[in-house]
C-alpha positions in Angstrom: -49.4 -20.0 43.5 -46.4 -22.2 44.4 -46.3 -23.5 40.8 -46.3 -20.0 39.4 -43.4 -19.0 41.6 -41.4 -22.0 40.5 -41.7 -21.1 36.9 -41.0 -17.5 37.5 -37.9 -18.3 39.4 -36.4 -20.3 36.6 -34.0 -18.5 34.3 -33.2 -19.8 30.8 -29.6 -20.6 29.9 -27.7 -18.4 27.5 -28.2 -19.6 24.0 -25.1 -20.6 22.1 -25.2 -20.0 18.4 -23.2 -22.7 16.7 -22.4 -20.6 13.6 -20.9 -17.7 15.6 -17.1 -18.1 15.7 -15.3 -17.4 18.9 -13.1 -14.3 18.7 -9.7 -14.7 20.2 -6.6 -12.7 20.9 -3.2 -13.0 19.3 -1.9 -14.5 22.5 -4.4 -17.3 22.3 -4.1 -17.5 18.5 -0.4 -18.5 18.8 -1.2 -21.7 20.8 -3.9 -22.6 18.2 -1.4 -22.2 15.4 1.1 -24.4 17.2 -1.5 -27.0 17.5 -1.8 -27.1 13.7 -4.9 -25.0 13.2 -5.5 -22.3 10.7 -6.7 -18.8 11.6 -8.2 -15.7 10.0 -9.2 -12.3 11.2 -12.7 -10.7 11.0 -11.0 -7.4 10.0 -9.7 -8.9 6.8 -13.2 -9.5 5.5 -12.0 -12.2 3.1 -10.8 -15.9 3.1 -7.1 -15.2 3.9 -5.8 -17.9 6.2 -2.7 -17.9 8.5 -1.0 -21.2 9.2 2.3 -22.5 10.6 4.5 -24.3 8.1 8.2 -25.0 7.9 8.7 -23.2 11.3 7.2 -19.9 9.9 3.8 -18.3 9.7 2.3 -18.3 6.3 -0.5 -16.4 4.7 -2.7 -18.1 2.1 -4.6 -15.2 0.5 -8.1 -15.6 -1.0 -6.6 -15.4 -4.5 -4.5 -18.5 -3.7 -1.1 -16.8 -3.4 1.1 -17.9 -0.5 3.2 -15.5 1.5 5.4 -15.5 4.7 3.3 -13.5 7.2 4.8 -10.4 8.7 2.8 -10.0 11.9 2.1 -6.4 12.6 1.5 -4.7 16.0 -2.2 -4.4 14.8 -2.4 -8.1 14.3 -0.8 -8.6 17.8 -3.3 -6.1 19.4 -6.3 -7.6 17.6 -8.9 -9.6 19.4 -10.8 -10.7 16.3 -8.8 -13.8 15.4 -11.0 -16.9 14.4 -10.1 -20.6 14.1 -10.8 -21.7 10.5 -13.0 -24.9 10.6 -11.2 -27.8 9.3 -12.3 -29.6 6.3 -12.8 -32.8 8.4 -15.8 -31.3 10.4 
């Protein structure tokens, strides 16, 4: 009976899925950009990437074109920013 109680009282830890990216806010995204990382948004549903270069935010679109990013209020309010994994990992 004691053994049965011991196993019934044990709760499993939450499972972390390694392939699930952590969604972050624009406020958190800014610090990540300043650290040299690239970001994307789930809402974009493509491979567009934002990064800091020459003191300005740039957007590399999935077609390879490069643009200076105009951050919108929608981007700032979004909580679906994701860090793009670096090629070194």
